[in-house]
PDBQT receptor file of N, H, CA, C and O in Angstrom, charges set to zero:
ATOM      1  N   UNK A   1     116.197 138.564  66.697  1.00  0.00    +0.000 N 
ATOM      2  CA  UNK A   1     116.177 137.118  66.713  1.00  0.00    +0.000 C 
ATOM      3  C   UNK A   1     114.866 136.637  66.093  1.00  0.00    +0.000 C 
ATOM      4  O   UNK A   1     113.793 137.100  66.480  1.00  0.00    +0.000 OA
ATOM      5  N   UNK A   2     114.942 135.736  65.157  1.00  0.00    +0.000 N 
ATOM      6  H   UNK A   2     115.814 135.360  64.842  1.00  0.00    +0.000 HD
ATOM      7  CA  UNK A   2     113.761 135.219  64.492  1.00  0.00    +0.000 C 
ATOM      8  C   UNK A   2     113.139 134.105  65.315  1.00  0.00    +0.000 C 
ATOM      9  O   UNK A   2     113.829 133.257  65.879  1.00  0.00    +0.000 OA
ATOM     10  N   UNK A   3     111.811 134.135  65.366  1.00  0.00    +0.000 N 
ATOM     11  H   UNK A   3     111.251 134.824  64.908  1.00  0.00    +0.000 HD
ATOM     12  CA  UNK A   3     111.108 133.050  66.033  1.00  0.00    +0.000 C 
ATOM     13  C   UNK A   3     111.146 131.815  65.151  1.00  0.00    +0.000 C 
ATOM     14  O   UNK A   3     111.135 131.911  63.924  1.00  0.00    +0.000 OA
ATOM     15  N   UNK A   4     111.189 130.669  65.782  1.00  0.00    +0.000 N 
ATOM     16  H   UNK A   4     111.198 130.590  66.779  1.00  0.00    +0.000 HD
ATOM     17  CA  UNK A   4     111.139 129.426  65.020  1.00  0.00    +0.000 C 
ATOM     18  C   UNK A   4     109.681 129.079  64.739  1.00  0.00    +0.000 C 
ATOM     19  O   UNK A   4     108.769 129.596  65.385  1.00  0.00    +0.000 OA
ATOM     20  N   UNK A   5     109.481 128.220  63.791  1.00  0.00    +0.000 N 
ATOM     21  H   UNK A   5     110.222 127.801  63.265  1.00  0.00    +0.000 HD
ATOM     22  CA  UNK A   5     108.124 127.806  63.452  1.00  0.00    +0.000 C 
ATOM     23  C   UNK A   5     107.682 126.674  64.372  1.00  0.00    +0.000 C 
ATOM     24  O   UNK A   5     108.490 126.062  65.069  1.00  0.00    +0.000 OA
ATOM     25  N   UNK A   6     106.406 126.418  64.355  1.00  0.00    +0.000 N 
ATOM     26  H   UNK A   6     105.749 126.915  63.788  1.00  0.00    +0.000 HD
ATOM     27  CA  UNK A   6     105.830 125.309  65.114  1.00  0.00    +0.000 C 
ATOM     28  C   UNK A   6     106.480 123.988  64.702  1.00  0.00    +0.000 C 
ATOM     29  O   UNK A   6     106.834 123.166  65.547  1.00  0.00    +0.000 OA
ATOM     30  N   UNK A   7     106.630 123.799  63.389  1.00  0.00    +0.000 N 
ATOM     31  H   UNK A   7     106.342 124.466  62.702  1.00  0.00    +0.000 HD
ATOM     32  CA  UNK A   7     107.226 122.573  62.864  1.00  0.00    +0.000 C 
ATOM     33  C   UNK A   7     108.674 122.428  63.327  1.00  0.00    +0.000 C 
ATOM     34  O   UNK A   7     109.101 121.333  63.692  1.00  0.00    +0.000 OA
ATOM     35  N   UNK A   8     109.425 123.520  63.313  1.00  0.00    +0.000 N 
ATOM     36  H   UNK A   8     109.078 124.410  63.016  1.00  0.00    +0.000 HD
ATOM     37  CA  UNK A   8     110.819 123.479  63.769  1.00  0.00    +0.000 C 
ATOM     38  C   UNK A   8     110.881 123.129  65.266  1.00  0.00    +0.000 C 
ATOM     39  O   UNK A   8     111.729 122.346  65.695  1.00  0.00    +0.000 OA
ATOM     40  N   UNK A   9     109.977 123.716  66.042  1.00  0.00    +0.000 N 
ATOM     41  H   UNK A   9     109.288 124.352  65.694  1.00  0.00    +0.000 HD
ATOM     42  CA  UNK A   9     109.945 123.438  67.472  1.00  0.00    +0.000 C 
ATOM     43  C   UNK A   9     109.718 121.949  67.725  1.00  0.00    +0.000 C 
ATOM     44  O   UNK A   9     110.447 121.320  68.493  1.00  0.00    +0.000 OA
ATOM     45  N   UNK A  10     108.698 121.394  67.070  1.00  0.00    +0.000 N 
ATOM     46  H   UNK A  10     108.106 121.904  66.446  1.00  0.00    +0.000 HD
ATOM     47  CA  UNK A  10     108.381 119.979  67.248  1.00  0.00    +0.000 C 
ATOM     48  C   UNK A  10     109.509 119.077  66.771  1.00  0.00    +0.000 C 
ATOM     49  O   UNK A  10     109.800 118.061  67.402  1.00  0.00    +0.000 OA
ATOM     50  N   UNK A  11     110.147 119.438  65.664  1.00  0.00    +0.000 N 
ATOM     51  H   UNK A  11     109.911 120.264  65.151  1.00  0.00    +0.000 HD
ATOM     52  CA  UNK A  11     111.277 118.656  65.147  1.00  0.00    +0.000 C 
ATOM     53  C   UNK A  11     112.434 118.689  66.141  1.00  0.00    +0.000 C 
ATOM     54  O   UNK A  11     113.049 117.658  66.413  1.00  0.00    +0.000 OA
ATOM     55  N   UNK A  12     112.731 119.865  66.681  1.00  0.00    +0.000 N 
ATOM     56  H   UNK A  12     112.231 120.703  66.460  1.00  0.00    +0.000 HD
ATOM     57  CA  UNK A  12     113.804 119.992  67.671  1.00  0.00    +0.000 C 
ATOM     58  C   UNK A  12     113.512 119.143  68.908  1.00  0.00    +0.000 C 
ATOM     59  O   UNK A  12     114.411 118.490  69.438  1.00  0.00    +0.000 OA
ATOM     60  N   UNK A  13     112.254 119.151  69.370  1.00  0.00    +0.000 N 
ATOM     61  H   UNK A  13     111.524 119.682  68.939  1.00  0.00    +0.000 HD
ATOM     62  CA  UNK A  13     111.883 118.372  70.551  1.00  0.00    +0.000 C 
ATOM     63  C   UNK A  13     112.008 116.874  70.265  1.00  0.00    +0.000 C 
ATOM     64  O   UNK A  13     112.509 116.115  71.094  1.00  0.00    +0.000 OA
ATOM     65  N   UNK A  14     111.549 116.464  69.092  1.00  0.00    +0.000 N 
ATOM     66  H   UNK A  14     111.142 117.081  68.419  1.00  0.00    +0.000 HD
ATOM     67  CA  UNK A  14     111.642 115.061  68.705  1.00  0.00    +0.000 C 
ATOM     68  C   UNK A  14     113.102 114.622  68.578  1.00  0.00    +0.000 C 
ATOM     69  O   UNK A  14     113.474 113.547  69.049  1.00  0.00    +0.000 OA
ATOM     70  N   UNK A  15     113.925 115.455  67.942  1.00  0.00    +0.000 N 
ATOM     71  H   UNK A  15     113.623 116.328  67.560  1.00  0.00    +0.000 HD
ATOM     72  CA  UNK A  15     115.348 115.135  67.788  1.00  0.00    +0.000 C 
ATOM     73  C   UNK A  15     116.046 115.016  69.143  1.00  0.00    +0.000 C 
ATOM     74  O   UNK A  15     116.860 114.116  69.350  1.00  0.00    +0.000 OA
ATOM     75  N   UNK A  16     115.725 115.922  70.057  1.00  0.00    +0.000 N 
ATOM     76  H   UNK A  16     115.064 116.653  69.888  1.00  0.00    +0.000 HD
ATOM     77  CA  UNK A  16     116.305 115.886  71.401  1.00  0.00    +0.000 C 
ATOM     78  C   UNK A  16     115.968 114.565  72.086  1.00  0.00    +0.000 C 
ATOM     79  O   UNK A  16     116.839 113.916  72.663  1.00  0.00    +0.000 OA
ATOM     80  N   UNK A  17     114.710 114.179  72.017  1.00  0.00    +0.000 N 
ATOM     81  H   UNK A  17     114.002 114.706  71.547  1.00  0.00    +0.000 HD
ATOM     82  CA  UNK A  17     114.274 112.947  72.675  1.00  0.00    +0.000 C 
ATOM     83  C   UNK A  17     114.940 111.717  72.070  1.00  0.00    +0.000 C 
ATOM     84  O   UNK A  17     115.331 110.800  72.793  1.00  0.00    +0.000 OA
ATOM     85  N   UNK A  18     115.069 111.696  70.760  1.00  0.00    +0.000 N 
ATOM     86  H   UNK A  18     114.752 112.440  70.172  1.00  0.00    +0.000 HD
ATOM     87  CA  UNK A  18     115.732 110.567  70.102  1.00  0.00    +0.000 C 
ATOM     88  C   UNK A  18     117.216 110.529  70.450  1.00  0.00    +0.000 C 
ATOM     89  O   UNK A  18     117.767 109.469  70.744  1.00  0.00    +0.000 OA
ATOM     90  N   UNK A  19     117.852 111.693  70.413  1.00  0.00    +0.000 N 
ATOM     91  H   UNK A  19     117.404 112.554  70.174  1.00  0.00    +0.000 HD
ATOM     92  CA  UNK A  19     119.288 111.779  70.664  1.00  0.00    +0.000 C 
ATOM     93  C   UNK A  19     119.634 111.349  72.092  1.00  0.00    +0.000 C 
ATOM     94  O   UNK A  19     120.645 110.684  72.314  1.00  0.00    +0.000 OA
ATOM     95  N   UNK A  20     118.798 111.728  73.052  1.00  0.00    +0.000 N 
ATOM     96  H   UNK A  20     117.976 112.269  72.872  1.00  0.00    +0.000 HD
ATOM     97  CA  UNK A  20     119.078 111.424  74.454  1.00  0.00    +0.000 C 
ATOM     98  C   UNK A  20     118.322 110.195  74.948  1.00  0.00    +0.000 C 
ATOM     99  O   UNK A  20     118.427 109.818  76.115  1.00  0.00    +0.000 OA
ATOM    100  N   UNK A  21     117.551 109.569  74.041  1.00  0.00    +0.000 N 
ATOM    101  H   UNK A  21     117.465 109.876  73.093  1.00  0.00    +0.000 HD
ATOM    102  CA  UNK A  21     116.788 108.372  74.378  1.00  0.00    +0.000 C 
ATOM    103  C   UNK A  21     115.862 108.606  75.580  1.00  0.00    +0.000 C 
ATOM    104  O   UNK A  21     115.850 107.833  76.537  1.00  0.00    +0.000 OA
ATOM    105  N   UNK A  22     115.092 109.694  75.500  1.00  0.00    +0.000 N 
ATOM    106  H   UNK A  22     115.102 110.323  74.722  1.00  0.00    +0.000 HD
ATOM    107  CA  UNK A  22     114.126 110.033  76.542  1.00  0.00    +0.000 C 
ATOM    108  C   UNK A  22     112.736 110.158  75.930  1.00  0.00    +0.000 C 
ATOM    109  O   UNK A  22     112.610 110.431  74.737  1.00  0.00    +0.000 OA
ATOM    110  N   UNK A  23     111.695 109.962  76.731  1.00  0.00    +0.000 N 
ATOM    111  H   UNK A  23     111.797 109.740  77.700  1.00  0.00    +0.000 HD
ATOM    112  CA  UNK A  23     110.335 110.034  76.194  1.00  0.00    +0.000 C 
ATOM    113  C   UNK A  23     109.963 111.434  75.708  1.00  0.00    +0.000 C 
ATOM    114  O   UNK A  23     110.450 112.441  76.224  1.00  0.00    +0.000 OA
ATOM    115  N   UNK A  24     109.104 111.469  74.723  1.00  0.00    +0.000 N 
ATOM    116  H   UNK A  24     108.709 110.651  74.304  1.00  0.00    +0.000 HD
ATOM    117  CA  UNK A  24     108.526 112.716  74.225  1.00  0.00    +0.000 C 
ATOM    118  C   UNK A  24     107.305 112.980  75.100  1.00  0.00    +0.000 C 
ATOM    119  O   UNK A  24     106.234 112.426  74.854  1.00  0.00    +0.000 OA
ATOM    120  N   UNK A  25     107.459 113.810  76.104  1.00  0.00    +0.000 N 
ATOM    121  H   UNK A  25     108.329 114.260  76.304  1.00  0.00    +0.000 HD
ATOM    122  CA  UNK A  25     106.400 114.013  77.098  1.00  0.00    +0.000 C 
ATOM    123  C   UNK A  25     105.275 114.925  76.624  1.00  0.00    +0.000 C 
ATOM    124  O   UNK A  25     104.102 114.658  76.884  1.00  0.00    +0.000 OA
ATOM    125  N   UNK A  26     105.630 115.991  75.936  1.00  0.00    +0.000 N 
ATOM    126  H   UNK A  26     106.583 116.208  75.725  1.00  0.00    +0.000 HD
ATOM    127  CA  UNK A  26     104.586 116.962  75.576  1.00  0.00    +0.000 C 
ATOM    128  C   UNK A  26     103.614 116.364  74.562  1.00  0.00    +0.000 C 
ATOM    129  O   UNK A  26     103.975 115.435  73.840  1.00  0.00    +0.000 OA
ATOM    130  N   UNK A  27     102.388 116.883  74.497  1.00  0.00    +0.000 N 
ATOM    131  H   UNK A  27     102.095 117.638  75.083  1.00  0.00    +0.000 HD
ATOM    132  CA  UNK A  27     101.437 116.388  73.501  1.00  0.00    +0.000 C 
ATOM    133  C   UNK A  27     101.962 116.633  72.081  1.00  0.00    +0.000 C 
ATOM    134  O   UNK A  27     102.459 117.717  71.777  1.00  0.00    +0.000 OA
ATOM    135  N   UNK A  28     101.847 115.622  71.219  1.00  0.00    +0.000 N 
ATOM    136  H   UNK A  28     101.442 114.741  71.466  1.00  0.00    +0.000 HD
ATOM    137  CA  UNK A  28     102.363 115.752  69.854  1.00  0.00    +0.000 C 
ATOM    138  C   UNK A  28     101.688 116.872  69.073  1.00  0.00    +0.000 C 
ATOM    139  O   UNK A  28     102.301 117.459  68.181  1.00  0.00    +0.000 OA
ATOM    140  N   UNK A  29     100.441 117.173  69.394  1.00  0.00    +0.000 N 
ATOM    141  H   UNK A  29      99.943 116.696  70.118  1.00  0.00    +0.000 HD
ATOM    142  CA  UNK A  29      99.755 118.249  68.673  1.00  0.00    +0.000 C 
ATOM    143  C   UNK A  29      99.942 119.607  69.343  1.00  0.00    +0.000 C 
ATOM    144  O   UNK A  29      99.490 120.625  68.817  1.00  0.00    +0.000 OA
ATOM    145  N   UNK A  30     100.596 119.630  70.487  1.00  0.00    +0.000 N 
ATOM    146  H   UNK A  30     100.963 118.804  70.915  1.00  0.00    +0.000 HD
ATOM    147  CA  UNK A  30     100.854 120.886  71.185  1.00  0.00    +0.000 C 
ATOM    148  C   UNK A  30      99.712 121.364  72.060  1.00  0.00    +0.000 C 
ATOM    149  O   UNK A  30      99.822 122.407  72.704  1.00  0.00    +0.000 OA
ATOM    150  N   UNK A  31      98.611 120.614  72.093  1.00  0.00    +0.000 N 
ATOM    151  H   UNK A  31      98.521 119.767  71.569  1.00  0.00    +0.000 HD
ATOM    152  CA  UNK A  31      97.455 121.005  72.898  1.00  0.00    +0.000 C 
ATOM    153  C   UNK A  31      97.541 120.296  74.252  1.00  0.00    +0.000 C 
ATOM    154  O   UNK A  31      97.583 119.068  74.319  1.00  0.00    +0.000 OA
ATOM    155  N   UNK A  32      97.565 121.080  75.318  1.00  0.00    +0.000 N 
ATOM    156  H   UNK A  32      97.530 122.078  75.264  1.00  0.00    +0.000 HD
ATOM    157  CA  UNK A  32      97.689 120.530  76.666  1.00  0.00    +0.000 C 
ATOM    158  C   UNK A  32      96.531 119.583  76.961  1.00  0.00    +0.000 C 
ATOM    159  O   UNK A  32      95.376 119.865  76.643  1.00  0.00    +0.000 OA
ATOM    160  N   UNK A  33      96.871 118.454  77.579  1.00  0.00    +0.000 N 
ATOM    161  H   UNK A  33      97.810 118.225  77.837  1.00  0.00    +0.000 HD
ATOM    162  CA  UNK A  33      95.864 117.467  77.960  1.00  0.00    +0.000 C 
ATOM    163  C   UNK A  33      94.909 118.025  79.017  1.00  0.00    +0.000 C 
ATOM    164  O   UNK A  33      93.752 117.612  79.098  1.00  0.00    +0.000 OA
ATOM    165  N   UNK A  34      95.401 118.959  79.818  1.00  0.00    +0.000 N 
ATOM    166  H   UNK A  34      96.340 119.294  79.751  1.00  0.00    +0.000 HD
ATOM    167  CA  UNK A  34      94.629 119.464  80.952  1.00  0.00    +0.000 C 
ATOM    168  C   UNK A  34      93.810 120.710  80.609  1.00  0.00    +0.000 C 
ATOM    169  O   UNK A  34      92.587 120.704  80.748  1.00  0.00    +0.000 OA
ATOM    170  N   UNK A  35      94.475 121.774  80.165  1.00  0.00    +0.000 N 
ATOM    171  H   UNK A  35      95.468 121.779  80.052  1.00  0.00    +0.000 HD
ATOM    172  CA  UNK A  35      93.766 123.042  79.921  1.00  0.00    +0.000 C 
ATOM    173  C   UNK A  35      93.285 123.195  78.480  1.00  0.00    +0.000 C 
ATOM    174  O   UNK A  35      92.560 124.138  78.163  1.00  0.00    +0.000 OA
ATOM    175  N   UNK A  36      93.689 122.265  77.602  1.00  0.00    +0.000 N 
ATOM    176  H   UNK A  36      94.278 121.499  77.859  1.00  0.00    +0.000 HD
ATOM    177  CA  UNK A  36      93.260 122.253  76.193  1.00  0.00    +0.000 C 
ATOM    178  C   UNK A  36      93.724 123.478  75.400  1.00  0.00    +0.000 C 
ATOM    179  O   UNK A  36      93.109 123.849  74.401  1.00  0.00    +0.000 OA
ATOM    180  N   UNK A  37      94.811 124.097  75.853  1.00  0.00    +0.000 N 
ATOM    181  H   UNK A  37      95.311 123.796  76.664  1.00  0.00    +0.000 HD
ATOM    182  CA  UNK A  37      95.355 125.259  75.133  1.00  0.00    +0.000 C 
ATOM    183  C   UNK A  37      96.633 124.853  74.416  1.00  0.00    +0.000 C 
ATOM    184  O   UNK A  37      97.305 123.897  74.802  1.00  0.00    +0.000 OA
ATOM    185  N   UNK A  38      96.949 125.591  73.376  1.00  0.00    +0.000 N 
ATOM    186  H   UNK A  38      96.403 126.367  73.063  1.00  0.00    +0.000 HD
ATOM    187  CA  UNK A  38      98.134 125.323  72.558  1.00  0.00    +0.000 C 
ATOM    188  C   UNK A  38      99.368 125.878  73.271  1.00  0.00    +0.000 C 
ATOM    189  O   UNK A  38      99.490 127.086  73.473  1.00  0.00    +0.000 OA
ATOM    190  N   UNK A  39     100.279 124.982  73.650  1.00  0.00    +0.000 N 
ATOM    191  H   UNK A  39     100.181 124.001  73.486  1.00  0.00    +0.000 HD
ATOM    192  CA  UNK A  39     101.445 125.400  74.428  1.00  0.00    +0.000 C 
ATOM    193  C   UNK A  39     102.610 125.869  73.563  1.00  0.00    +0.000 C 
ATOM    194  O   UNK A  39     103.484 126.588  74.048  1.00  0.00    +0.000 OA
ATOM    195  N   UNK A  40     102.635 125.479  72.306  1.00  0.00    +0.000 N 
ATOM    196  H   UNK A  40     101.925 124.895  71.913  1.00  0.00    +0.000 HD
ATOM    197  CA  UNK A  40     103.795 125.796  71.466  1.00  0.00    +0.000 C 
ATOM    198  C   UNK A  40     103.993 127.300  71.273  1.00  0.00    +0.000 C 
ATOM    199  O   UNK A  40     105.118 127.770  71.444  1.00  0.00    +0.000 OA
ATOM    200  N   UNK A  41     102.966 128.082  70.927  1.00  0.00    +0.000 N 
ATOM    201  H   UNK A  41     102.052 127.700  70.788  1.00  0.00    +0.000 HD
ATOM    202  CA  UNK A  41     103.192 129.522  70.801  1.00  0.00    +0.000 C 
ATOM    203  C   UNK A  41     103.675 130.165  72.103  1.00  0.00    +0.000 C 
ATOM    204  O   UNK A  41     104.472 131.104  72.080  1.00  0.00    +0.000 OA
ATOM    205  N   UNK A  42     103.195 129.662  73.221  1.00  0.00    +0.000 N 
ATOM    206  H   UNK A  42     102.548 128.900  73.240  1.00  0.00    +0.000 HD
ATOM    207  CA  UNK A  42     103.621 130.194  74.522  1.00  0.00    +0.000 C 
ATOM    208  C   UNK A  42     105.101 129.890  74.755  1.00  0.00    +0.000 C 
ATOM    209  O   UNK A  42     105.862 130.758  75.182  1.00  0.00    +0.000 OA
ATOM    210  N   UNK A  43     105.498 128.656  74.473  1.00  0.00    +0.000 N 
ATOM    211  H   UNK A  43     104.880 127.950  74.126  1.00  0.00    +0.000 HD
ATOM    212  CA  UNK A  43     106.900 128.274  74.651  1.00  0.00    +0.000 C 
ATOM    213  C   UNK A  43     107.808 129.072  73.725  1.00  0.00    +0.000 C 
ATOM    214  O   UNK A  43     108.873 129.526  74.144  1.00  0.00    +0.000 OA
ATOM    215  N   UNK A  44     107.402 129.247  72.478  1.00  0.00    +0.000 N 
ATOM    216  H   UNK A  44     106.537 128.878  72.138  1.00  0.00    +0.000 HD
ATOM    217  CA  UNK A  44     108.198 130.027  71.525  1.00  0.00    +0.000 C 
ATOM    218  C   UNK A  44     108.309 131.475  71.994  1.00  0.00    +0.000 C 
ATOM    219  O   UNK A  44     109.380 132.078  71.913  1.00  0.00    +0.000 OA
ATOM    220  N   UNK A  45     107.206 132.029  72.484  1.00  0.00    +0.000 N 
ATOM    221  H   UNK A  45     106.337 131.539  72.550  1.00  0.00    +0.000 HD
ATOM    222  CA  UNK A  45     107.222 133.411  72.981  1.00  0.00    +0.000 C 
ATOM    223  C   UNK A  45     108.159 133.554  74.176  1.00  0.00    +0.000 C 
ATOM    224  O   UNK A  45     108.753 134.613  74.384  1.00  0.00    +0.000 OA
ATOM    225  N   UNK A  46     108.290 132.483  74.960  1.00  0.00    +0.000 N 
ATOM    226  H   UNK A  46     107.808 131.623  74.791  1.00  0.00    +0.000 HD
ATOM    227  CA  UNK A  46     109.198 132.492  76.113  1.00  0.00    +0.000 C 
ATOM    228  C   UNK A  46     110.651 132.284  75.685  1.00  0.00    +0.000 C 
ATOM    229  O   UNK A  46     111.550 132.266  76.526  1.00  0.00    +0.000 OA
ATOM    230  N   UNK A  47     110.883 132.128  74.377  1.00  0.00    +0.000 N 
ATOM    231  H   UNK A  47     110.153 132.142  73.694  1.00  0.00    +0.000 HD
ATOM    232  CA  UNK A  47     112.241 131.962  73.876  1.00  0.00    +0.000 C 
ATOM    233  C   UNK A  47     112.687 130.532  73.728  1.00  0.00    +0.000 C 
ATOM    234  O   UNK A  47     113.846 130.275  73.402  1.00  0.00    +0.000 OA
ATOM    235  N   UNK A  48     111.790 129.591  73.962  1.00  0.00    +0.000 N 
ATOM    236  H   UNK A  48     110.848 129.800  74.228  1.00  0.00    +0.000 HD
ATOM    237  CA  UNK A  48     112.132 128.177  73.815  1.00  0.00    +0.000 C 
ATOM    238  C   UNK A  48     112.220 127.811  72.333  1.00  0.00    +0.000 C 
ATOM    239  O   UNK A  48     111.510 128.371  71.498  1.00  0.00    +0.000 OA
ATOM    240  N   UNK A  49     113.089 126.879  72.030  1.00  0.00    +0.000 N 
ATOM    241  H   UNK A  49     113.666 126.425  72.709  1.00  0.00    +0.000 HD
ATOM    242  CA  UNK A  49     113.284 126.445  70.639  1.00  0.00    +0.000 C 
ATOM    243  C   UNK A  49     112.969 124.972  70.435  1.00  0.00    +0.000 C 
ATOM    244  O   UNK A  49     113.038 124.460  69.318  1.00  0.00    +0.000 OA
ATOM    245  N   UNK A  50     112.624 124.295  71.526  1.00  0.00    +0.000 N 
ATOM    246  H   UNK A  50     112.568 124.711  72.434  1.00  0.00    +0.000 HD
ATOM    247  CA  UNK A  50     112.395 122.859  71.441  1.00  0.00    +0.000 C 
ATOM    248  C   UNK A  50     113.641 122.059  71.737  1.00  0.00    +0.000 C 
ATOM    249  O   UNK A  50     113.609 120.829  71.694  1.00  0.00    +0.000 OA
ATOM    250  N   UNK A  51     114.737 122.731  72.036  1.00  0.00    +0.000 N 
ATOM    251  H   UNK A  51     114.762 123.730  72.071  1.00  0.00    +0.000 HD
ATOM    252  CA  UNK A  51     115.992 122.052  72.338  1.00  0.00    +0.000 C 
ATOM    253  C   UNK A  51     116.151 121.735  73.821  1.00  0.00    +0.000 C 
ATOM    254  O   UNK A  51     117.178 121.202  74.240  1.00  0.00    +0.000 OA
ATOM    255  N   UNK A  52     115.139 122.063  74.607  1.00  0.00    +0.000 N 
ATOM    256  H   UNK A  52     114.305 122.496  74.266  1.00  0.00    +0.000 HD
ATOM    257  CA  UNK A  52     115.092 121.685  76.023  1.00  0.00    +0.000 C 
ATOM    258  C   UNK A  52     113.833 120.851  76.212  1.00  0.00    +0.000 C 
ATOM    259  O   UNK A  52     112.790 121.149  75.630  1.00  0.00    +0.000 OA
ATOM    260  N   UNK A  53     113.933 119.816  77.020  1.00  0.00    +0.000 N 
ATOM    261  H   UNK A  53     114.780 119.574  77.493  1.00  0.00    +0.000 HD
ATOM    262  CA  UNK A  53     112.823 118.892  77.199  1.00  0.00    +0.000 C 
ATOM    263  C   UNK A  53     111.617 119.595  77.827  1.00  0.00    +0.000 C 
ATOM    264  O   UNK A  53     111.735 120.249  78.863  1.00  0.00    +0.000 OA
ATOM    265  N   UNK A  54     110.460 119.449  77.185  1.00  0.00    +0.000 N 
ATOM    266  H   UNK A  54     110.364 118.918  76.343  1.00  0.00    +0.000 HD
ATOM    267  CA  UNK A  54     109.209 120.010  77.701  1.00  0.00    +0.000 C 
ATOM    268  C   UNK A  54     108.509 118.907  78.492  1.00  0.00    +0.000 C 
ATOM    269  O   UNK A  54     108.114 117.883  77.934  1.00  0.00    +0.000 OA
ATOM    270  N   UNK A  55     108.360 119.129  79.793  1.00  0.00    +0.000 N 
ATOM    271  H   UNK A  55     108.680 119.961  80.247  1.00  0.00    +0.000 HD
ATOM    272  CA  UNK A  55     107.753 118.121  80.654  1.00  0.00    +0.000 C 
ATOM    273  C   UNK A  55     106.466 118.598  81.312  1.00  0.00    +0.000 C 
ATOM    274  O   UNK A  55     105.891 117.889  82.138  1.00  0.00    +0.000 OA
ATOM    275  N   UNK A  56     106.013 119.793  80.954  1.00  0.00    +0.000 N 
ATOM    276  H   UNK A  56     106.481 120.369  80.283  1.00  0.00    +0.000 HD
ATOM    277  CA  UNK A  56     104.785 120.301  81.547  1.00  0.00    +0.000 C 
ATOM    278  C   UNK A  56     104.242 121.485  80.785  1.00  0.00    +0.000 C 
ATOM    279  O   UNK A  56     104.910 122.064  79.928  1.00  0.00    +0.000 OA
ATOM    280  N   UNK A  57     103.013 121.831  81.117  1.00  0.00    +0.000 N 
ATOM    281  H   UNK A  57     102.470 121.361  81.813  1.00  0.00    +0.000 HD
ATOM    282  CA  UNK A  57     102.322 122.941  80.461  1.00  0.00    +0.000 C 
ATOM    283  C   UNK A  57     102.785 124.274  81.045  1.00  0.00    +0.000 C 
ATOM    284  O   UNK A  57     102.762 124.456  82.262  1.00  0.00    +0.000 OA
ATOM    285  N   UNK A  58     103.205 125.210  80.185  1.00  0.00    +0.000 N 
ATOM    286  H   UNK A  58     103.223 125.062  79.196  1.00  0.00    +0.000 HD
ATOM    287  CA  UNK A  58     103.619 126.520  80.674  1.00  0.00    +0.000 C 
ATOM    288  C   UNK A  58     102.422 127.407  81.034  1.00  0.00    +0.000 C 
ATOM    289  O   UNK A  58     102.597 128.497  81.578  1.00  0.00    +0.000 OA
ATOM    290  N   UNK A  59     101.220 126.943  80.731  1.00  0.00    +0.000 N 
ATOM    291  H   UNK A  59     101.078 126.057  80.288  1.00  0.00    +0.000 HD
ATOM    292  CA  UNK A  59     100.014 127.727  80.997  1.00  0.00    +0.000 C 
ATOM    293  C   UNK A  59      99.363 127.306  82.317  1.00  0.00    +0.000 C 
ATOM    294  O   UNK A  59      99.149 128.136  83.200  1.00  0.00    +0.000 OA
ATOM    295  N   UNK A  60      99.049 126.009  82.448  1.00  0.00    +0.000 N 
ATOM    296  H   UNK A  60      99.223 125.334  81.730  1.00  0.00    +0.000 HD
ATOM    297  CA  UNK A  60      98.353 125.527  83.654  1.00  0.00    +0.000 C 
ATOM    298  C   UNK A  60      99.273 124.768  84.608  1.00  0.00    +0.000 C 
ATOM    299  O   UNK A  60      98.850 124.350  85.687  1.00  0.00    +0.000 OA
ATOM    300  N   UNK A  61     100.528 124.593  84.207  1.00  0.00    +0.000 N 
ATOM    301  H   UNK A  61     100.871 124.932  83.332  1.00  0.00    +0.000 HD
ATOM    302  CA  UNK A  61     101.544 123.916  85.027  1.00  0.00    +0.000 C 
ATOM    303  C   UNK A  61     101.291 122.423  85.226  1.00  0.00    +0.000 C 
ATOM    304  O   UNK A  61     101.843 121.832  86.154  1.00  0.00    +0.000 OA
ATOM    305  N   UNK A  62     100.493 121.816  84.399  1.00  0.00    +0.000 N 
ATOM    306  H   UNK A  62     100.045 122.297  83.645  1.00  0.00    +0.000 HD
ATOM    307  CA  UNK A  62     100.236 120.367  84.462  1.00  0.00    +0.000 C 
ATOM    308  C   UNK A  62     101.497 119.637  84.056  1.00  0.00    +0.000 C 
ATOM    309  O   UNK A  62     102.092 119.954  83.025  1.00  0.00    +0.000 OA
ATOM    310  N   UNK A  63     101.912 118.675  84.842  1.00  0.00    +0.000 N 
ATOM    311  H   UNK A  63     101.429 118.417  85.679  1.00  0.00    +0.000 HD
ATOM    312  CA  UNK A  63     103.079 117.872  84.520  1.00  0.00    +0.000 C 
ATOM    313  C   UNK A  63     102.708 116.792  83.520  1.00  0.00    +0.000 C 
ATOM    314  O   UNK A  63     101.658 116.162  83.647  1.00  0.00    +0.000 OA
ATOM    315  N   UNK A  64     103.562 116.572  82.526  1.00  0.00    +0.000 N 
ATOM    316  H   UNK A  64     104.415 117.084  82.424  1.00  0.00    +0.000 HD
ATOM    317  CA  UNK A  64     103.342 115.524  81.530  1.00  0.00    +0.000 C 
ATOM    318  C   UNK A  64     104.137 114.266  81.845  1.00  0.00    +0.000 C 
ATOM    319  O   UNK A  64     103.954 113.248  81.178  1.00  0.00    +0.000 OA
ATOM    320  N   UNK A  65     105.004 114.306  82.830  1.00  0.00    +0.000 N 
ATOM    321  H   UNK A  65     105.153 115.133  83.372  1.00  0.00    +0.000 HD
ATOM    322  CA  UNK A  65     105.852 113.154  83.091  1.00  0.00    +0.000 C 
ATOM    323  C   UNK A  65     105.448 112.401  84.356  1.00  0.00    +0.000 C 
ATOM    324  O   UNK A  65     106.271 111.713  84.959  1.00  0.00    +0.000 OA
ATOM    325  N   UNK A  66     104.209 112.527  84.749  1.00  0.00    +0.000 N 
ATOM    326  H   UNK A  66     103.540 113.086  84.259  1.00  0.00    +0.000 HD
ATOM    327  CA  UNK A  66     103.678 111.783  85.905  1.00  0.00    +0.000 C 
ATOM    328  C   UNK A  66     103.485 110.333  85.557  1.00  0.00    +0.000 C 
ATOM    329  O   UNK A  66     103.047 109.549  86.399  1.00  0.00    +0.000 OA
TER     330      UNK A  66
């Protein structure tokens, strides 16, 4: 299985939010507001494609939808 790119992940997340009319919770640059780490490579490594809503940091568990 091929990993998706950062750009594909962000596009998928943006498309999901537009399609379902829900807020884009995750940081647009992929850097967590709390721990300042890049969450996108972690999410991709976990098998995420951006087609499921990201509402928190997979590293520090900070919620983005508070």
